[in-house]
C-alpha positions, 0 to 999 in steps of 0.5 A: 936641438936634436935631429929626430931623423938621426936619433936611433931611439925614435920609432918611425912609422912602418911603410909596408907598401910594395916597392917598385922602380920607374927609372931612377924613381922608387915607387910604392903601392899599398895594395896586394892580391890575396889568393886562397886555394881549397880542395874537395872530393866526393864531388858529384855535381860541379855545375852547382858548385860553379854556379855558387862561385860565379854568384860571388863575383870574385875572380876564381877558377875551378879545376878537375883534380887529375889525381882524384876522379872525385876531386876539384880544386878552387882558387879564389882571388881578392884584394880583401882577405875578409872575402874568404871568411865571409862570402867564400865561407858562406859558399863553402858552408852551403849547398852543394859544397857542404856535402863535399869532403874538404881536403885540408892538406891542399889548403894554400893562402898567399899574397902578391908581392913585388921584388923592387924593380917593377915599373907598374905595381898595379899590373904586377900585384893585381892585374897580372895574377887575376889575368893569368888565373882567368886566362882560358889558354891556361887550361892546366895548372900545378899549385904547390907551397914551398918552404925555403931553408932558413939559411937562405935568409941570412945569405948576403943580398947579392948572393940571394939575387944570384940564386933567384936569378936562375928561376927568373931565367927559367920563367922567361924561357918557358914564358917566351914560347907560351909553354908556361906562366906562373903566379908567385905568392908570399905566405909568410905567417899565413900557412899552418905548415910555415911555408914561405910561398905558394906557386902556380904553374899554368899553361895550355899543356901539362907536360911543360909544367912538369918540365919546369919542375924537373928543371927546377930540381937542378937549380941551386935554390931548389937543390940547396935551399928548400926544406919542403916542396908540395903537396902538389895539386894538378888540375885541368880548368873546368871553369874560370871567371871572366874578370881577367878579360876586362 
């Protein structure tokens, strides 16, 4: 009798859950957070916009656009992406958003992901991004998409880890001093421009966020293995939901 487990012709069910590790045990969780960024200009009244978003009950933040005196950015998070084409769509097609000018060049959509060593997947995938999004200490934000060069993906796994380790060290240095934190989202197949990731840099002051980007320029990943970075949305919080404080 043949062993189906060793038969290459047998198609096994896909396991698309996110993976982590607790000690020697591999753990998994088939949950993730989706986050959607949308920008508008010709915004004459932010109060009604905030009220409409608050009524959805979704985790969200609204930012004043530092490069557009009439602009705002909206980041919304949900485990159910259907919320973006139902609840959020209804909000954006109603007053006051319906009279704002939509800026499609800043559209971003991504999903949380694990690297494979995280001991608490719920905290990594769900709790941490929402907490950082809604933390009142994170007054300033820089949101941007990035596209890796395709050559990165054919590098040996250990080489990839070494390259990515530079960014990990950078994040720890800025995070340890409370200067900056980040939200990293995968957007493979979710982005019209074929970007791979959406990145949010968040913190109490703007200068450290700029300094992070400046230091990243010297890393091997950014200097050698990125095809595109941006456009950048730079904003200051004017409202956050309170879900992250629960």
